[in-house]
C-alpha positions in Angstrom: 119.1 87.2 77.2 122.4 85.4 78.0 125.2 85.9 75.5 127.8 83.3 76.9 127.3 79.9 78.6 129.1 79.2 81.6 132.6 79.3 82.4 132.6 77.6 85.9 130.2 75.6 88.0 130.8 77.4 91.1 128.4 80.0 92.1 130.2 83.1 92.0 130.7 85.4 95.2 129.9 88.6 93.6 127.3 89.8 91.1 127.9 93.0 89.9 124.2 94.7 89.2 124.7 97.3 87.2 122.1 99.6 84.9 122.9 102.0 82.5 121.2 104.7 79.8 124.7 106.4 79.3 126.1 104.2 76.6 129.3 105.6 76.6 130.1 104.7 80.3 129.2 101.2 79.8 132.7 100.0 78.6 134.4 102.3 81.1 132.8 101.4 84.2 133.0 97.4 83.4 136.9 98.0 82.6 137.3 99.8 86.1 136.1 97.3 88.3 137.4 94.5 86.1 141.0 96.1 86.7 140.6 96.8 90.1 139.2 93.5 91.3 141.8 90.9 92.9 139.8 87.9 92.2 139.0 88.2 88.6 135.6 85.9 89.4 133.0 88.4 89.4 129.5 87.9 87.5 128.4 91.6 85.1 124.7 91.7 85.3 123.8 94.5 83.2 120.4 96.0 82.6 119.0 98.3 79.9 115.9 99.8 79.3 113.5 98.4 76.7 114.4 100.3 72.9 117.5 101.4 74.3 119.6 99.8 71.0 123.0 101.9 71.7 123.3 100.7 75.6 122.2 97.3 75.0 125.0 96.8 72.1 127.6 98.2 74.0 126.4 96.1 77.1 126.8 93.4 75.3 130.2 93.9 73.8 131.5 95.0 77.3 130.1 91.9 78.9 132.0 89.9 76.1 135.1 91.5 76.7 134.9 91.3 80.3 134.9 87.7 80.5 137.5 87.1 77.7 140.0 89.2 79.4 139.7 87.4 82.5 139.9 83.8 80.8 143.5 84.1 80.8 144.3 83.1 84.1 140.7 83.2 86.1 137.4 80.6 85.7 135.0 83.5 85.3 131.4 83.1 85.4 129.0 84.1 82.6 127.7 87.5 82.3 124.3 88.3 81.1 122.9 91.4 79.7 118.9 91.9 80.6 116.3 94.4 79.1 114.2 96.3 81.7 110.5 96.1 80.3 109.2 98.0 83.4 109.2 101.6 84.0 112.2 103.4 82.6 113.9 104.6 86.0 117.1 103.2 87.9 115.1 101.4 90.4 113.6 99.2 87.8 116.7 98.9 86.2 118.7 97.8 89.1 115.8 95.5 90.2 116.0 94.0 86.5 119.5 93.3 87.0 119.4 91.7 90.7 116.5 89.8 89.7 119.0 87.7 87.4 122.1 87.7 89.6 123.4 84.1 91.3 125.9 85.8 93.3 126.2 85.3 97.3 126.3 89.1 97.1 124.8 91.7 94.9 126.5 95.1 94.5 124.7 97.9 92.5 126.9 99.3 90.3 126.2 103.0 88.8 128.1 104.7 86.3 129.5 107.4 88.8 131.1 105.3 91.5 135.0 104.1 91.8 135.7 101.2 93.6 139.1 100.9 95.8 141.7 98.7 94.7 140.7 94.9 95.3 137.3 95.5 96.2 136.4 92.1 96.6 139.2 90.8 98.5 138.5 93.6 100.9 134.9 93.0 101.3 135.4 89.4 101.8 137.6 90.4 104.9 135.4 92.2 106.6 134.0 90.5 109.8 131.9 88.3 110.7 133.9 85.8 109.0 131.8 84.4 106.2 129.3 87.4 106.3 129.0 86.5 102.7 126.7 83.5 103.6 124.3 85.3 106.2 121.8 87.9 105.9 123.7 91.5 105.8 124.2 94.9 104.4 127.4 96.4 104.0 128.0 100.1 104.6 131.1 101.8 102.6 131.8 105.5 102.4 131.0 107.1 99.2 133.0 110.4 100.1 130.0 112.5 99.9 127.1 111.2 102.1 127.7 109.3 105.3 124.4 109.1 106.1 122.4 107.0 103.2 123.7 103.9 101.6 124.3 105.0 98.2 125.9 102.0 96.9 123.7 99.1 97.8 125.8 95.8 98.8 123.9 92.8 100.0 123.9 89.1 100.9 121.9 86.7 98.7 120.0 85.8 101.6 118.7 89.8 102.6 118.0 90.2 99.1 116.0 86.8 99.0 114.0 88.1 102.1 112.5 90.8 100.0 112.4 89.7 96.3 114.1 93.4 95.1 117.1 95.3 95.5 115.3 98.8 96.0 111.6 98.8 97.2 109.6 99.1 93.7 107.3 101.9 94.1 110.4 104.8 94.0 111.5 106.2 90.8 115.3 107.0 92.3 115.6 109.3 95.1 114.8 107.9 98.1 114.9 104.0 97.2 118.6 104.4 99.1 117.1 105.9 102.0 114.5 103.0 102.6 117.3 100.6 101.9 119.5 101.6 104.7 116.5 102.6 107.2 115.3 99.0 106.7 118.5 97.4 107.2 119.5 99.4 110.3 116.0 98.4 111.6 116.7 95.0 111.1 120.2 95.0 112.7 122.0 93.6 109.5 124.1 96.4 108.8 128.3 95.5 108.3 129.9 99.0 109.1 132.9 99.5 106.5 132.9 102.7 106.3 137.0 102.8 106.3 136.4 101.2 102.5 135.9 104.4 100.3 134.1 103.5 97.0 134.1 107.0 95.8 131.0 108.6 94.5 131.5 111.0 91.8 128.0 113.0 92.3 127.9 116.6 90.4 126.7 118.1 93.8 130.1 117.9 95.2 131.8 118.9 91.8 133.3 115.8 90.9 131.9 115.7 87.4 129.2 117.6 85.3 125.5 117.6 85.9 124.2 116.2 82.1 120.4 114.9 81.1 119.8 111.9 83.1 121.0 113.7 86.3 118.3 116.3 85.8 115.5 113.4 85.2 117.1 111.7 87.9 116.8 114.3 90.7 114.3 116.6 89.5 112.0 118.1 91.9 108.9 115.8 91.0 110.9 112.7 91.5 112.1 114.1 95.1 108.7 115.0 96.2 107.2 111.8 95.3 110.0 110.0 96.6 110.1 111.8 100.1 106.1 111.7 100.4 106.3 107.6 99.8 109.1 107.2 101.8 107.6 108.9 104.8 104.3 107.4 104.4 106.0 103.9 104.4 108.2 104.8 107.6 104.9 105.8 109.1 103.8 102.0 108.4 107.2 100.7 109.5 108.3 99.9 105.5 105.8 96.9 105.0 106.8 94.4 102.9 103.4 94.8 100.2 105.6 94.9 96.6 107.6 92.5 94.6 107.7 88.8 94.6 107.7 88.7 98.1 104.7 90.7 99.1 102.5 89.7 101.7 99.3 89.2 100.5 96.7 90.1 103.1 94.6 87.2 104.1 91.9 88.3 106.7 89.6 85.9 108.3 86.0 85.6 106.6 83.6 88.1 107.9 81.0 86.8 110.2 77.8 86.6 108.5 79.4 86.7 105.4 75.8 86.0 103.8 73.9 89.0 105.3 76.8 91.5 104.5 77.3 93.5 101.4 80.7 94.6 100.6 81.6 97.4 98.3 84.1 96.2 95.5 86.1 98.8 94.1 88.6 98.6 91.6 90.4 102.2 92.2 94.1 103.1 91.0 93.7 106.3 92.6 91.6 109.0 94.3 90.9 111.2 90.8 87.5 112.8 91.7 85.3 111.6 94.6 86.4 108.4 96.0 85.6 109.3 99.6 82.2 110.9 98.9 81.2 107.5 97.1 82.2 105.7 100.2 80.4 108.0 102.2 77.3 107.7 99.8 77.4 103.9 100.2 77.5 104.4 103.8 74.7 106.2 104.1 72.7 103.0 101.9 74.3 101.2 104.9 76.9 99.5 103.7 79.8 99.0 106.2 82.5 96.8 104.4 84.5 98.1 101.7 87.3 96.3 99.7 89.7 98.6 97.5 91.3 96.8 95.1 94.2 99.1 93.5 96.0 98.2 89.9 99.6 99.2 90.0 99.6 100.0 86.8 97.2 102.1 84.3 95.5 99.9 81.4 98.0 102.4 79.0 101.1 100.5 80.5 102.0 103.7 82.6 102.8 103.1 86.4 101.0 104.7 88.9 102.8 107.5 90.8 103.5 106.4 94.4 101.7 109.5 95.6 98.6 108.7 93.7 98.7 105.0 95.1 99.2 106.4 98.6 95.9 108.2 97.9 93.9 105.2 98.5 95.4 104.0 101.6 94.6 107.7 103.0 90.7 106.7 101.9 91.1 103.2 103.7 92.8 104.9 106.8 89.7 107.6 106.8 87.1 104.8 106.8 88.7 102.4 109.1 88.9 105.7 111.3 85.1 106.4 111.2 84.4 102.7 112.0 84.1 100.7 108.9 85.5 97.5 108.0 88.1 98.0 105.3 90.4 95.7 103.3 92.9 97.3 100.7 94.7 94.9 98.0 97.5 96.3 95.5 97.6 94.1 92.4 100.5 93.8 90.0 99.0 94.6 86.7 102.2 92.9 84.9 101.5 89.6 86.4 98.2 89.6 84.2 99.5 90.7 80.7 100.0 88.5 78.1 101.3 89.1 74.6 98.5 90.6 72.1 96.4 91.3 74.9 93.8 94.2 74.3 93.7 96.6 77.2 90.1 94.9 78.1 91.9 91.7 78.2 94.2 92.8 81.0 91.5 95.0 82.6 89.1 91.7 82.9 91.7 89.3 84.0 92.8 91.9 86.8 89.2 92.0 87.7 88.6 88.6 88.2 91.9 88.1 90.2 90.5 91.3 92.6 86.6 89.7 92.6 88.4 86.3 93.6 89.8 88.0 96.3 87.0 89.8 97.8 85.1 86.3 97.5 87.6 84.9 99.6 87.2 87.1 102.2 83.8 85.5 102.8 81.6 88.0 101.1 78.5 86.7 99.2 76.9 90.0 98.3 79.3 92.2 96.3 78.3 95.6 95.2 80.6 96.5 92.2 81.3 100.5 92.3 84.1 102.4 90.9 85.3 105.4 92.1 83.3 108.1 90.3 80.0 106.5 90.7 77.6 108.3 93.0 74.6 106.3 94.0 71.1 107.6 94.3 69.5 107.3 97.5 67.8 104.2 98.1 69.6 102.3 95.5 70.6 99.5 98.1 66.9 98.8 99.1 66.1 98.2 95.1 69.2 95.9 94.4 68.4 94.2 97.5 65.1 93.8 96.3 66.3 91.8 93.2 68.8 89.9 95.2 66.1 88.6 97.5 64.1 87.1 94.1 67.2 85.2 93.5 69.0 87.3 90.7 72.9 86.7 91.0 74.0 89.9 88.7 72.1 92.9 88.8 72.7 96.1 86.5 71.2 99.2 86.5 70.9 102.3 84.0 73.1 105.4 84.7 73.1 109.5 84.6 76.5 109.7 82.8 78.5 113.1 83.7 80.6 114.6 80.6 82.8 117.7 80.3 84.6 120.0 82.1 82.6 121.7 83.6 80.5 118.7 83.8 77.4 118.0 82.6 74.6 115.0 82.6 73.9 113.2 79.8 69.7 112.2 79.2 68.6 109.0 77.6 71.7 107.0 77.8 71.6 103.4 77.0 74.6 102.1 78.7 74.2 100.0 81.9 76.8 99.3 84.9 76.4 96.0 87.1 76.1 97.0 90.8 75.9 93.5 92.3 77.1 89.8 91.7 76.7 86.7 94.0 79.3 84.7 95.2 80.6 82.6 92.3 80.1 84.9 89.4 83.0 86.0 87.6 83.5 88.8 85.0 83.2 87.8 80.8 84.6 91.3 79.5 85.3 94.4 82.2 82.9 94.1 84.5 80.1 92.5 82.9 79.4 88.8 83.9 79.3 85.1 82.5 75.7 84.9 83.9 72.9 86.6 82.7 72.0 90.0 84.2 69.0 91.8 85.5 68.7 95.0 84.1 66.9 97.6 86.8 65.2 99.7 84.2 65.9 103.2 85.5 69.1 104.9 86.6 70.4 104.9 90.1 73.6 106.7 89.8 75.4 109.7 88.5 78.7 108.2 86.6 81.1 110.7 86.4 82.8 109.0 83.5 83.5 112.1 81.5 84.7 114.4 84.1 87.8 115.2 86.3 89.6 117.8 87.8 90.6 120.0 85.2 90.6 119.3 81.4 94.3 117.8 81.2 93.0 115.1 83.7 90.0 114.2 81.7 92.2 113.9 79.1 94.5 111.4 80.6 91.4 109.2 82.2 90.1 108.8 78.6 93.6 107.5 76.9 94.4 105.2 79.9 91.3 103.8 79.6 90.4 99.7 78.9 88.9 100.6 75.7 91.4 103.0 74.3 92.7 100.8 71.8 89.3 99.5 70.5 88.4 100.2 67.2 85.0 100.8 67.5 85.8 103.8 69.7 87.2 107.2 68.4 88.8 108.6 71.4 91.0 111.0 69.9 88.4 112.2 67.8 86.1 112.6 70.7 89.3 114.4 72.9 89.6 117.2 70.1 86.0 117.8 68.6 83.7 116.9 71.3 85.3 117.2 74.9 86.3 120.7 74.5 82.9 121.4 73.4 80.7 119.7 75.7 77.4 121.7 76.7 73.5 121.4 76.9 71.8 120.3 73.8 74.9 118.6 72.3 73.7 115.3 70.7 75.3 111.8 70.3 78.3 112.8 72.5 79.7 109.1 72.6 83.1 108.1 71.3 81.4 104.3 70.3 81.3 104.1 66.7 78.5 101.7 65.8 75.2 103.3 67.3 74.6 106.4 69.7 74.8 105.3 73.5 74.6 108.8 74.7 71.6 111.0 73.4 71.9 114.7 74.4 73.5 116.4 77.0 71.5 118.3 79.5 71.3 121.0 81.8 71.3 120.6 85.3 67.9 120.2 86.9 67.0 122.0 89.9 68.4 121.0 92.9 70.8 118.3 91.5 73.5 120.2 92.0 72.8 121.2 95.5 72.7 117.5 96.4 76.3 117.0 94.7 79.0 116.3 97.2 82.0 119.0 98.0 84.6 117.2 96.4 82.7 117.3 93.2 80.8 120.8 92.9 84.1 122.7 91.9 84.2 120.4 88.3 80.5 121.4 87.7 78.6 124.4 86.4 78.4 126.9 89.3 74.5 128.0 90.0 73.7 131.4 88.2 
């Protein structure tokens, strides 16, 4: 949302991209940078989180006051307040602000930085002359940490190379570490450490730590940021996120019509993904297409350490000699106002299915990360495919509860095969007629995860959670904690009974389960 129209037709040299959740700080920060500016021609872009009415109101006033105060002697560009609708963290906030910036130089302004007097003319005086028109990152001193680029200053050309200011998967910590490391790798750093933009960091006693600091610098975010940084560093920081992400486009597989590829839409390895893949490999599957949404259907972003789990599984499979394609899908690109969760999931599934088909595969096995096939399943599927069926489904044995027990006489089915050209109508159900194999061919660990907390989270993030035909919360509170052999009608679907009765494990079943699953099933007596 933009509050003031153009005051100048010229492109501003500086855009100050500022994000804050401290309403009291916003007018002070804007006034300080304005007063210490020599040129008075900078653009303000302030990003506030969606729902933060206090910061929104203060930011609007601060931007308006800034422009009016500079109108007396100058011709300033417009200011803008933008709303961050992504994750509520500083990385998303700064990226939101930077995306609206139009200046040749972008500075990531924060609550606790103090610029030197005439900061803009000092920066423009740096060598090489005219650097603002090239691809550069400026490293200034912050009076605290000489190793990290804590204040991001970069040119428009540098920003345009990536399409973001910080790599989007960081929540807060280590975003500046990657920013500086990649700039040094690319040889675009201008050393300006003779210029002090003082960082009033609480760790050096320059101000009191507050609630925002505790969240920003929590141990959880440190560990997540460090893990993501080390993971990305080992891969030389690929450009795999944001609007400029490089989408994998491998050559079509040879003899594609004869190869069966496992198409798996997986967010993280939340139970037994690698063992599911190994079971498929035992069936003869050699090609795996791992399609990874970056957000749960609930709208929560997937944590970086969970995103990294899928690449770890992909690396293991490649090491074992399999052909593995891995692609992240940005869920926000597929969301529309008023969508149900299933509508979004279906849209993402069709996009990922199209990607798999473009890889050259004509025979696509549809498998979720918690579906363990019985031995001989692929042979049964091939018999139907050889008869010309374009979509094949099978019955399954759901496993629910903590510990997990199987359900007998389940009526739900899962699509396990689609031919080239098939698309999904809802979730993984195809538009074309599906042929149903009249017997269960898999264990589906749909209601069992690594503990009760993870099981509850899985269901609240489900694509069906907002469907009024399902009673998730009642199921979570009344049925899930009490699942045991003999329980009847244990499903949360209201119109009719999908699952008939929970049963004991039969002799030999538990022993046949892979090691990753056994701790979450009843232990043999």
